[in-house]
C-alpha positions as CSV (number, residue, x, y, z in Angstrom):
1,M,2.2,-3.1,-2.1
2,K,1.0,-3.6,-5.8
3,P,-2.0,-5.8,-6.9
4,I,-1.5,-8.7,-8.3
5,V,-4.6,-8.1,-10.3
6,E,-6.6,-5.4,-11.9
7,L,-7.6,-1.9,-9.9
8,D,-11.0,-2.5,-10.8
9,R,-11.2,-6.4,-9.9
10,L,-9.9,-5.9,-6.5
11,P,-12.7,-6.4,-3.4
12,G,-11.6,-4.5,-0.6
13,E,-12.8,-2.0,2.1
14,G,-11.9,2.2,3.1
15,P,-11.0,4.4,0.7
16,P,-9.4,3.3,-3.0
17,L,-5.6,2.2,-2.6
18,N,-3.2,4.4,-5.4
19,P,-0.6,1.6,-6.1
20,H,1.5,4.5,-6.6
21,T,1.2,6.1,-2.5
22,P,2.8,4.3,0.6
23,Y,1.5,2.8,2.5
24,L,2.0,1.1,6.2
25,S,1.3,-2.8,7.0
26,F,-0.1,-3.0,10.2
27,G,0.1,-7.1,9.0
28,I,-2.4,-9.4,8.2
29,S,-5.7,-9.9,9.9
30,G,-8.6,-13.2,8.1
31,D,-7.7,-13.1,5.2
32,D,-7.3,-9.3,4.7
33,A,-4.1,-7.5,4.5
34,V,-4.5,-4.0,6.5
35,L,-2.4,-0.9,5.1
36,W,-3.3,3.2,5.9
37,G,-2.3,5.5,4.2
38,R,-0.5,9.1,5.0
39,S,-4.0,11.0,4.2
40,A,-6.4,8.2,4.7
41,E,-8.6,8.6,7.6
42,S,-9.0,5.0,7.8
43,P,-7.6,2.2,7.5
44,V,-7.2,0.0,3.3
45,K,-7.8,-3.8,4.0
46,I,-7.6,-5.7,1.3
47,P,-8.0,-9.1,0.3
48,A,-4.2,-10.9,1.1
49,S,-3.8,-12.9,-1.5
50,Q,-4.9,-9.8,-4.2
51,I,-1.2,-7.8,-3.1
52,W,1.9,-7.8,-3.6
53,L,3.2,-6.0,-0.3
54,K,6.9,-5.2,-1.0
55,P,9.6,-4.3,1.6
56,A,11.0,-1.3,2.7
57,E,14.4,-1.2,1.5
58,S,15.6,0.7,4.6
59,G,15.3,2.6,7.3
60,T,16.4,6.0,6.1
61,A,14.9,5.3,2.5
62,P,11.9,8.1,1.8
63,C,8.9,6.9,1.5
64,A,7.6,9.4,-1.1
65,V,6.9,6.7,-4.0
66,G,7.3,8.6,-7.6
67,D,8.8,12.1,-5.5
68,T,10.8,13.5,-8.1
69,K,13.1,15.1,-5.2
70,S,13.8,11.8,-3.5
71,E,14.4,10.1,-6.8
72,K,17.1,12.2,-7.6
73,R,18.8,11.6,-3.6
């Protein structure tokens, strides 16, 4: 997931969005993308027109973006 606007201008509901963390997408509901972070207690809802959803490269790729262990593989 990558915001296409500045983070401080990104409206939404739920916990703060961290673009350096992987999220599971539950798709689009109405005009919102519904995302779940691994440490979140509730979903993040963000206007779908304000973010770019990038699919995982493969089902075997690690999800830890910025994790030095997974980058060395």
